[in-house]
C-alpha positions in Angstrom: 96.3 106.4 82.0 93.8 105.5 84.7 94.7 108.3 87.0 94.0 110.8 84.2 91.0 108.6 83.9 90.0 108.6 87.7 91.3 112.1 88.3 88.7 113.0 85.0 85.8 110.9 86.7 85.7 112.6 90.4 85.6 116.4 88.6 82.1 115.2 86.4 79.6 115.7 88.8 77.3 112.8 89.0 79.1 110.1 88.0 78.9 107.5 90.6 80.3 104.6 88.6 82.8 103.6 85.5 83.3 100.2 84.4 85.6 98.6 82.0 85.9 94.5 80.4 88.9 92.7 79.9 89.3 89.4 78.7 90.3 86.8 81.6 92.7 86.3 80.1 94.8 89.6 80.8 95.5 88.8 84.0 98.1 91.2 84.5 95.6 94.2 83.4 92.7 92.5 86.2 95.1 92.8 88.4 96.4 96.5 87.7 92.4 97.4 87.7 92.3 95.5 90.8 94.9 98.2 92.2 93.0 100.4 91.2 89.6 99.6 93.1 88.0 97.9 90.1 86.1 94.9 91.1 84.4 92.1 88.7 81.2 92.2 88.6 80.8 89.9 86.1 81.6 87.0 83.3 80.2 86.5 80.1 81.4 82.8 78.8 82.9 82.4 76.1 82.1 85.8 74.5 85.1 85.4 72.0 87.3 83.7 69.8 90.7 84.4 69.9 93.3 82.0 67.4 90.6 78.9 68.0 90.4 79.3 71.8 87.2 80.9 73.1 87.7 83.4 76.1 85.5 84.9 78.9 85.5 88.4 79.4 85.5 89.7 82.9 83.4 93.3 83.7 84.4 95.5 86.2 83.0 98.0 88.5 84.5 100.6 90.9 82.0 102.9 92.3 82.9 106.4 92.9 81.0 108.1 95.7 
């Protein structure tokens, strides 16, 4: 799915960057996104409450050009 997304974005004219977000507890996803060149750009502290515990939101981005 990520390969498809990156391939699609390369074909679009004018797109310079793509962004995504994930839970800070989702370490496998963060590792995968880094593998594809995404970098952590921000953190929203205690953005979500899941099963009674607060979780940060991690924002990641990748410049295409």
